[in-house]
ROKOL-860377 format. One record per residue: x, y, z of N, C-alpha, C, O in turn. Coordinates in steps of 0.001 Angstrom, whole numbers, padded with zeros to 6 digits, always signed. Example, Ala and Ser with C-alpha at 12.3 -4.5 7.8 and 13.67 -1.06 7.14 Angstrom:
+013190-005690+007800+012300-004500+007800+013200-003300+007800+014236-003319+008465
+012850-002250+007080+013670-001060+007140+012900+000030+007870+013409+001138+008039
END
This chain:
+006457-003721+012802+007362-003168+012210+009132-002625+012364+009143-001557+012976
+010235-002973+012066+011973-003019+012505+011480-002231+012587+010503-001707+012052
+012798-001839+014042+013258-000721+014076+014998-000935+014337+015431-001231+015451
+015695-000780+013400+017016-001051+013147+018312-000287+014604+018084+000706+015295
+019312-000990+014640+019761+000165+015280+020458+001482+014734+021071+001815+013719
+020149+001923+015642+020190+003939+014999+018964+004391+014226+019143+004965+013152
+018196+004260+014509+016820+003791+014353+015790+005307+014664+015450+005642+013529
+015508+005772+015125+014764+006984+015963+013320+006021+015709+012578+005456+016512
+013301+006138+013989+011664+005692+013652+011405+004910+012831+011808+005139+011691
+010772+003908+013053+010769+002461+012373+011569+002936+011002+011727+004077+010567
+012026+001646+010464+012766+001592+009144+013897+000056+008781+014737-000325+009596
+013692-000541+007596+013600-001861+007184+012638-002222+006693+011986-001409+006038
+012182-003591+006828+011254-004138+005859+009765-003746+007090+010256-003288+008121
+009167-003776+007127+007807-004170+008144+006348-004280+007400+006167-004435+006193
+005669-004197+008101+003845-004219+007948+003095-003557+008395+003231-003766+009600
+002198-002720+008251+001465-001956+008979+000087-001855+008492+000059-001684+007273
-001091-001907+009063-002261-002616+009334-002960-001083+009174-002451-000250+009923
-003950-000637+008387-004846+000612+008453-005699+000480+008858-006244-000623+008856
-006250+001597+009426-008393+001475+009336-008793+000771+008720-008308+000745+007589
-009704-000053+008981-010534-000621+007341-009883-001948+007326-009890-002567+008390
-009276-002529+006212-009017-003344+005487-007672-003209+004505-007523-004004+003577
-006534-001966+004816-005481-001620+004065-004503-001924+005229-004420-001804+006451
-003659-002487+003926-002337-002563+004953-000182-002225+003814+000357-002432+002727
+000006-001824+004739+000887-001777+003346+002157-003170+003803+001902-003564+004940
+003022-003704+003360+004320-004537+003696+005238-003424+002213+004738-002797+001279
+006748-003628+002648+007011-003055+002502+008575-002433+003377+009040-002843+004440
+009070-001400+002525+010280-000615+003489+009898+000832+004266+008887+001446+003929
+010467+001149+004949+009908+002022+006137+011838+002929+006006+012851+002239+006113
+011880+004025+005841+012847+005215+006433+012453+005921+006711+011515+006504+006166
+013213+006299+008087+012524+007688+008934+010972+008169+009408+010485+009249+009744
+010329+006456+009216+008636+005983+009811+008552+006364+008716+008382+006755+009871
+008459+006800+007379+008070+007144+006248+008042+005121+005377+008781+004146+005516
+006796+005383+004562+007022+004077+003730+008280+005096+002236+008284+006276+001886
+008873+004260+001918+010378+004793+001037+011029+003512+000600+010516+002711+001381
+011447+003159+000205+012395+001785-000687+010703+000889-001788+009670+001335-002287
+011217-000199-001692+009609-001213-002858+008777-001455-001585+009344-001633-000507
+007502-001461-001696+006621-002464-001363+005059-002082-001334+004912-001011-001925
+003915-002562-000877+003458-002742-001873+001537-002657-000656+001295-003513+000195
+000489-001371-000989-000408-001529-000666-001899-002005-000594-002273-002084-001765
-002543-002228-000064-003820-002945-000233-005428-002124-000167-006451-002070+000515
-005090-001825-000826-006475-000517-000363-007632-001035+000203-007561-002256+000343
-008667-000537+000574-010280-001000+000894-011226-001540-000378-012053-002443-000509
-010624-000434-001304-011872-000945-002120-010606-002093-003629-010529-001885-004840
-009780-003325-002656-009420-004331-003384-008588-003737-004684-008344-004535-005589
-008180-002477-004803-007054-002356-005761-005986-002264-004825-006141-001814-003690
-004447-002857-005469-003299-002712-004918-002685-002008-005958-003170-001700-007046
-001356-001742-005431-000128-000484-005422+001107-001563-005259+001170-002027-004121
+002172-002083-006246+002707-002262-005745+004311-001219-006228+003921-000315-006966
+005323-001158-006091+006270-000429-006403+007412+000485-005698+007727+000174-004549
+007994+001494-006258+008619+002354-005530+007796+003620-004874+006965+004264-005515
+008175+003905-003387+007445+004987-002521+008863+006000-002081+010060+005713-002053
+008398+006819-001878+009285+008106-001995+008893+009099-000529+008161+010074-000700
+009269+008876+000480+008389+009857+001580+006946+009531+001723+006123+010443+001633
+006559+008267+001944+005214+008087+002469+004078+008095+001246+002882+008093+001538
+004517+008105-000113+003948+008526-001373+004474+007509-002252+005651+007170-002123
+003775+007012-003085+004275+005994-004516+004882+007105-005475+004347+008138-005878
+006314+006537-005759+006928+007384-006234+008146+006570-007019+008949+005732-006608
+007929+007211-008405+008954+005674-009484+008301+005181-010064+007327+005766-010537
+008592+003625-010334+007613+002898-010741+007666+001905-010328+008569+001372-009683
+006271+001364-010793+005179+000646-009709+004124+000292-010490+003859+001004-011458
+003496-000637-010262+001791-000808-010612+000741-000440-009738+000952-000426-008525
+000195-000291-009969-001632+000126-009727-002564-001232-010417-003069-001359-011532
-002539-001966-009461-003605-002791-010734-005059-002386-009797-005024-001890-008671
-005756-002577-010224-007364-002177-010272-008461-003131-009632-008304-004280-010045
-009447-003012-008811-009922-004216-008343-010578-004965-009537-010766-004252-010522
-010936-006173-009635-011686-006651-010618-013210-005155-011748-014149-004856-011010
-013238-004878-012345-015019-004601-012458-015817-005271-012883-015895-005958-013902
-016553-005039-011938-018277-005744-012056-018832-004929-012807-018603-003738-012601
-019589-005254-013733-020196-003807-014394-021725-003725-013830-022162-004818-014192
-022663-003143-013236-024164-002788-012798-025116-004535-013536-025159-004835-014729
-025517-005066-012782-026244-005877-013435-027919-004752-013676-028459-003820-013079
-028082-005280-014455-029519-004929-015292-030314-005140-014531-030413-006093-013759
-031348-003745-014763-032442-003571-013643-034097-004308-014101-034839-004520-015060
-034010-004422-013097-035616-005884-013769-036918-004384-014038-037912-004829-014611
-037020-003059-013780-037703-002531-014557-037572-002406-016595-038514-002123-017336
-035694-002815-017163-035884-002702-018489-036303-003258-019328-036282-002777-020460
END
């Protein structure tokens, strides 16, 4: 993650990996996700859009993982 001159905390563009397989790619301000970014969640969903103070805010799109209906049971 980038730290620009004059910033005490991460700011600018960067990538952060969270426990599991989650990661965030995007802009940071004051150590918080702020600006445009993309969050990859453990369940396969992806949020892409604006962030404000470490939360999705403004315009964005949440793409849910592909739905797979349960397979029919053998006893049916």
